[in-house]
C-alpha positions in Angstrom: 0.2 -47.1 -13.8 2.1 -47.2 -10.5 -0.4 -46.5 -7.7 1.9 -47.0 -4.8 1.4 -44.3 -2.2 1.9 -43.3 1.5 -1.8 -44.0 2.1 -2.5 -46.1 5.1 -5.0 -48.1 3.1 -3.4 -49.8 0.2 -5.6 -50.0 -2.9 -6.1 -52.9 -5.2 -3.9 -53.3 -8.3 -5.5 -51.0 -10.8 -4.3 -53.0 -13.8 -6.8 -55.7 -12.8 -9.8 -53.4 -12.8 -10.5 -52.7 -16.4 -9.9 -53.4 -20.1 -8.9 -49.8 -20.8 -6.0 -47.9 -19.6 -7.7 -44.5 -19.8 -11.3 -43.4 -20.1 -11.8 -39.8 -21.3 -15.2 -38.3 -20.4 -16.1 -35.6 -23.0 -14.8 -35.8 -26.5 -14.7 -32.1 -27.4 -12.0 -29.6 -28.2 -9.9 -30.9 -25.3 -11.0 -34.5 -24.6 -10.7 -35.8 -28.1 -7.2 -34.5 -28.8 -6.1 -35.8 -25.3 -7.5 -39.2 -26.1 -5.9 -39.3 -29.5 -2.5 -38.3 -28.1 -2.6 -40.8 -25.3 -3.6 -43.5 -27.8 -0.6 -42.9 -30.0 2.0 -42.7 -27.2 3.3 -45.9 -25.6 1.1 -48.9 -25.4 -2.0 -47.4 -23.7 -5.5 -48.3 -24.9 -7.9 -45.4 -24.6 -11.7 -45.2 -24.6 -13.7 -42.0 -24.8 -17.3 -41.2 -23.9 -19.7 -38.6 -25.2 -23.4 -38.1 -24.8 -23.8 -37.3 -28.5 -24.4 -40.4 -30.6 -23.2 -38.7 -33.7 -19.9 -37.8 -32.1 -19.4 -41.4 -31.0 -20.2 -42.8 -34.4 -17.9 -40.3 -36.2 -14.9 -41.1 -34.0 -15.4 -44.9 -34.3 -15.3 -44.4 -38.1 -11.8 -42.8 -37.6 -13.1 -39.3 -38.4 -13.4 -36.1 -36.3 -16.2 -33.6 -35.7 -14.0 -30.6 -34.8 -11.2 -28.7 -36.6 -7.8 -29.1 -35.1 -4.5 -29.5 -37.0 -3.2 -33.1 -37.2 -6.1 -34.5 -35.1 -7.7 -36.3 -38.1 -4.5 -38.3 -38.7 -4.1 -39.2 -35.1 -7.7 -40.3 -34.6 -7.7 -42.3 -37.8 -4.5 -44.1 -36.9 -5.6 -44.7 -33.3 -9.0 -46.1 -34.3 -7.5 -48.3 -37.0 -4.9 -49.7 -34.5 -7.7 -50.5 -32.0 -6.2 -48.2 -29.4 -9.1 -45.7 -29.4 -12.8 -46.4 -29.3 -15.8 -44.2 -28.3 -18.8 -45.1 -26.2 -21.8 -43.3 -25.0 -21.3 -44.4 -21.4 -18.1 -44.7 -19.3 -16.2 -48.0 -19.5 -14.0 -49.6 -16.8 -10.4 -48.3 -16.9 -7.5 -47.5 -14.7 -7.7 -43.7 -15.1 -10.6 -41.4 -15.8 -10.1 -37.9 -17.3 -13.1 -35.6 -17.0 -13.0 -33.1 -19.9 -16.5 -31.7 -20.0 -17.8 -28.1 -20.4 -18.0 -25.7 -17.5 -19.9 -22.7 -18.7 -21.4 -20.0 -16.6 -25.1 -19.7 -15.9 -27.3 -16.8 -15.1 -25.5 -13.9 -13.4 -22.1 -15.4 -14.6 -22.3 -18.1 -11.9 -20.4 -21.3 -12.6 -22.5 -24.1 -14.1 -21.0 -27.3 -12.8 -23.8 -29.6 -13.9 -21.7 -31.3 -16.6 -19.0 -32.1 -14.0 -21.5 -33.4 -11.6 -23.2 -35.6 -14.3 -19.8 -36.9 -15.5 -18.7 -37.9 -12.0 -22.0 -39.6 -11.2 -21.7 -41.6 -14.4 -18.3 -42.9 -13.4 -19.5 -44.4 -10.1 -20.8 -47.7 -11.6 -17.5 -48.5 -13.3 -15.1 -47.2 -10.7 -12.9 -49.7 -8.8 -10.5 -49.4 -5.9 -7.2 -48.0 -7.1 -8.7 -46.0 -10.0 -7.4 -42.4 -10.7 -10.1 -39.7 -11.4 -8.8 -36.4 -12.8 -10.9 -33.4 -13.4 -9.3 -31.5 -16.3 -12.3 -29.1 -16.9 -11.7 -25.6 -15.6 -13.5 -25.1 -12.4 -13.7 -22.8 -9.3 -11.5 -23.6 -6.4 -13.0 -26.4 -4.3 -14.8 -28.2 -7.1 -12.6 -31.2 -7.2 -12.4 -31.6 -3.4 -16.1 -30.9 -2.6 -18.0 -31.9 -5.8 -16.0 -34.7 -7.4 -14.5 -36.3 -4.3 -17.8 -35.7 -2.5 -19.9 -37.6 -5.0 -17.4 -40.4 -4.9 -17.4 -40.5 -1.1 -21.2 -40.8 -1.1 -20.7 -43.9 -3.2 -18.2 -45.3 -0.7 -15.0 -44.4 -2.5 -12.8 -42.2 -0.3 -10.2 -40.0 -2.1 -6.7 -41.1 -1.1 -7.8 -44.4 0.3 -10.1 -46.2 -2.2 -9.5 -44.0 -5.3 -7.2 -41.1 -6.3 -8.8 -37.8 -7.1 -7.0 -34.8 -8.6 -7.3 -31.7 -10.7 -5.0 -31.2 -13.7 -6.4 -28.2 -15.8 -5.8 -28.3 -19.5 -3.5 -25.5 -20.7 -3.7 -25.8 -24.4 -4.0 -23.4 -27.3 -6.8 -24.3 -29.9 -4.9 -24.9 -33.2 -1.9 -26.3 -31.3 -3.5 -28.8 -29.0 -1.8 -31.9 -30.3 1.6 -30.4 -29.5 0.8 -28.6 -26.3 -0.9 -31.5 -24.6 2.6 -33.1 -24.6 5.0 -30.2 -24.5 3.4 -27.8 -22.0 4.2 -27.9 -18.3 1.3 -29.4 -16.3 0.0 -28.4 -12.9 -1.4 -31.3 -11.0 -3.2 -31.0 -7.6 -4.6 -33.9 -5.6 -7.3 -33.9 -2.9 -4.7 -35.6 -0.7 -0.9 -35.8 -1.0 -1.3 -39.4 -2.2 -3.7 -38.3 -4.9 -1.3 -35.7 -6.0 1.6 -38.2 -6.4 -0.5 -40.8 -8.2 -1.9 -38.2 -10.6 1.5 -36.6 -11.3 3.0 -40.0 -12.0 0.3 -40.6 -14.6 1.0 -37.3 -16.4 4.7 -37.9 -16.3 4.1 -40.9 -18.6 3.3 -38.6 -21.6 4.0 -35.0 -20.7 7.4 -33.8 -21.9 7.1 -30.5 -19.9 7.5 -30.4 -16.1 4.7 -31.8 -14.0 4.2 -29.4 -11.1 2.6 -30.6 -7.9 0.2 -28.7 -5.6 -3.2 -29.1 -4.0 -6.4 -29.5 -6.0 -7.7 -26.0 -4.9 -4.4 -24.4 -5.9 -4.4 -26.1 -9.3 -7.9 -24.8 -10.0 -7.0 -21.2 -9.0 -3.8 -21.4 -11.1 -5.8 -22.1 -14.3 -8.2 -19.3 -13.5 -5.4 -16.8 -12.7 -3.7 -17.6 -16.1 -6.8 -16.6 -18.1 -7.8 -13.7 -15.8 -4.3 -12.3 -16.3 -4.7 -12.4 -20.0 -8.2 -10.9 -19.8 -7.0 -7.9 -17.8 -4.2 -7.3 -20.3 -6.5 -7.6 -23.3 -8.9 -5.2 -21.5 -6.0 -2.7 -21.3 -5.5 -2.9 -25.0 -9.1 -2.6 -25.7 -9.4 0.5 -23.4 -6.5 2.0 -25.1 -8.3 1.5 -28.4 -11.3 3.3 -27.1 -9.0 6.2 -26.1 -7.4 6.3 -29.5 -10.8 6.4 -31.1 -11.8 9.3 -28.9 -8.6 11.2 -29.8 -8.6 10.2 -33.5 -5.3 8.4 -33.2 -4.1 5.1 -34.7 -4.1 2.6 -31.9 -1.9 0.2 -33.9 0.8 2.9 -34.3 0.6 3.8 -30.6 0.9 0.2 -29.5 3.8 -0.5 -31.9 5.8 2.4 -30.7 5.0 1.8 -27.0 6.1 -1.8 -27.3 9.6 -0.6 -28.3 10.1 0.1 -24.6 12.1 -2.9 -23.3 9.6 -3.7 -20.5 6.3 -3.0 -22.3 4.3 -5.5 -24.2 0.8 -4.2 -24.9 -1.4 -6.8 -26.6 -3.5 -6.3 -29.7 -7.1 -5.0 -29.2 -10.0 -6.6 -30.9 -13.8 -6.9 -31.0 -13.9 -8.5 -27.6 -12.9 -11.7 -25.9 -14.2 -15.1 -26.7 -13.6 -18.8 -26.2 -14.4 -21.1 -23.3 -11.5 -19.9 -21.3 -10.6 -16.2 -21.2 -14.2 -15.0 -21.5 -15.4 -17.3 -18.8 -12.7 -18.1 -16.3 -12.4 -14.7 -14.7 -16.1 -15.0 -13.6 -15.1 -18.1 -11.7 -12.7 -16.1 -9.6 -15.2 -13.3 -9.1 -17.8 -15.8 -8.0 -15.7 -17.1 -5.1 -14.3 -13.8 -4.0 -16.5 -10.9 -5.4 -15.3 -8.4 -2.8 -11.7 -8.9 -3.7 -11.8 -8.8 -7.5 -12.7 -5.2 -8.6 -9.9 -5.1 -11.2 -10.9 -8.5 -12.8 -14.6 -7.4 -12.8 -13.7 -4.1 -14.5 -11.7 -6.0 -17.2 -14.7 -8.2 -17.9 -16.9 -5.1 -18.4 -14.4 -3.5 -20.7 -14.1 -6.6 -22.9 -17.8 -7.4 -22.8 -18.6 -3.9 -24.1 -16.4 -4.1 -27.1 -18.8 -5.8 -29.5 -21.4 -3.0 -28.9 -18.7 -0.4 -29.6 -17.9 -2.1 -32.9 -21.5 -2.1 -33.9 -21.7 1.6 -33.1 -18.6 2.2 -35.3 -20.3 0.4 -38.2 -23.6 2.3 -37.6 -21.6 5.6 -38.0 -20.1 4.5 -41.3 -23.5 3.2 -42.5 -25.0 6.7 -42.2 -23.2 7.5 -45.5 -25.3 4.9 -47.3 -29.0 4.4 -47.9 -29.0 0.7 -47.0 -25.4 -0.7 -47.2 -24.4 -4.2 -47.7 -22.2 -5.2 -44.7 -19.7 -8.0 -45.0 -18.3 -9.4 -41.7 -15.0 -11.3 -42.0 -14.7 -14.0 -39.4 -17.0 -15.6 -36.9 -14.8 -17.8 -34.7 -13.5 -16.5 -31.5 -9.8 -16.5 -32.6 -7.9 -17.0 -35.9 -7.7 -20.2 -37.9 -10.2 -22.4 -35.9 -13.8 -23.2 -36.2 -14.7 -22.6 -32.5 -17.4 -20.0 -32.0 -17.9 -20.4 -28.3 -18.4 -17.0 -26.6 -17.2 -15.4 -29.9 -17.4 -11.6 -29.9 -17.6 -11.8 -33.7 -20.8 -13.8 -33.5 -22.2 -11.1 -31.1 -21.3 -8.3 -33.4 -22.9 -9.9 -36.5 -26.0 -10.8 -34.5 -26.4 -7.3 -33.3 -25.7 -5.9 -36.8 -28.4 -8.2 -38.3 -30.9 -7.2 -35.5 -30.2 -3.5 -35.9 -31.3 -3.9 -39.6 -29.6 -0.7 -40.9 -28.0 -2.8 -43.7 -27.9 -6.2 -45.3 -25.4 -8.4 -43.5 -23.4 -11.4 -44.8 -20.5 -13.2 -43.2 -17.3 -14.8 -44.4 -16.0 -17.7 -42.3 -13.7 -20.2 -44.2 -13.7 -22.7 -41.3 -17.5 -23.2 -41.2 -19.7 -25.0 -43.7 -22.9 -23.3 -42.5 -23.8 -20.0 -40.9 -24.5 -20.3 -37.1 -26.6 -17.0 -37.3 -30.1 -17.3 -38.8 -30.7 -14.9 -41.6 -27.0 -14.1 -42.1 -25.6 -16.2 -45.1 -22.1 -17.3 -45.5 -20.4 -16.1 -48.7 -16.9 -16.3 -50.2 -14.3 -13.6 -49.3 -13.9 -12.4 -52.9 -17.6 -12.0 -53.4 -18.0 -10.2 -50.1 -15.3 -7.7 -50.8 -16.5 -7.2 -54.4 -20.1 -6.4 -53.4 -20.0 -4.9 -49.9 -20.3 -1.2 -49.1 -18.8 -1.9 -45.6 -16.3 -4.6 -44.6 -16.0 -5.3 -40.9 -12.8 -7.4 -40.1 -13.5 -9.4 -36.9 -11.0 -12.2 -37.0 -7.4 -12.2 -38.4 -7.6 -15.6 -40.2 -4.5 -16.4 -42.2 -6.8 -16.8 -45.2 -7.8 -13.2 -44.9 -4.2 -12.0 -44.6 -3.6 -13.6 -48.1 -6.4 -11.6 -49.8 -5.4 -9.1 -52.3 -5.1 -5.7 -50.6 -6.6 -3.8 -53.5 -9.9 -5.6 -52.8 -10.2 -3.6 -49.6 -9.8 -0.3 -51.4 -13.4 0.1 -52.7 -15.5 -0.6 -49.5 -15.4 1.3 -46.2 -13.4 -0.9 -43.8 -13.8 -1.2 -40.0 -10.7 -3.2 -39.1 -11.1 -4.3 -35.4 -8.0 -6.6 -35.4 -5.5 -4.7 -37.3 -5.5 -7.1 -40.2 -4.4 -4.5 -42.8 -1.6 -3.3 -40.5 0.1 -6.7 -40.3 
């Protein structure tokens, strides 16, 4: 990695500082695919770290612990070739990518404890000239004040001793392997020298354009992308509420409205889930609450959707003495196993707690139910025995089910599966 820069204090040659080219901190839905892609491109040797011993052991066996297309083959090949290895603690390297969770805590305040812990864990192995990049989504100022601040306390000044930047992941679960390489990448450093070194690193493997800015701007860019999507989903969900009140078919209304050349209304659903769209808007609200009434309103609309779905099911259930309710889908989006912030999970939990029927779930991407007291069953059994079917996720597997199976039970279709 070329670490030449306009900095007045020239760093040591980073190639002499460690056995690994890149160390990825956090081997989850972003970290592991990133590590695997890096390990299979060029001649880089990649190590990854995770606090879970079972995750480390699984990866070192050439296996994976998450569902992501093509990832199993990449990990198997990388581990077999000796280009990828997992550890429970950070190892010396030239570049460090922090890919840890950034959830929100009480009151929807950002929880940056994982970022702080990861940064402190790096300090013992950092050497002059190293690059440290925070890829985790974070509020503006996190990279500059928290990450660079911790390193400065250890005597490593950003732009002089080490290079510190933010490069938010912008990948779609289910297409991570392709998008890690093909998507444009926003890279922002704590100093101009940090920006340039980080951008040069990403240009080694990113086929898309690498766009340079400051660390604070890069953080807000990622949050803005997901807040934009959240607001537009909220409009679709609010339109669905209006159609329910007027006894109109929201799918027909949206289809016809989208025939306008400058209109593109999204599809409504049971809510918004995942680690990004359901979480990131709160990070903007947290740093500027007085300037974000629209973003806050969108969050309220989307957060209320699971409760409206439960109310719809309750109304249908009044026709039965104690109906059997089959819920199709638990993940937060189609064709993945990720249930983080999933509105489908919230709907099923609330239905089970309400206890006006016997609830089962169908989720082809999970081996065990994440909801105590709610068993997983097969789709055919569910549709054959249920009085009410609640479609919560538009998995491709559900689209292939025979349509006549949906004729007998009452159906609450929150994602328009049967209109596709």
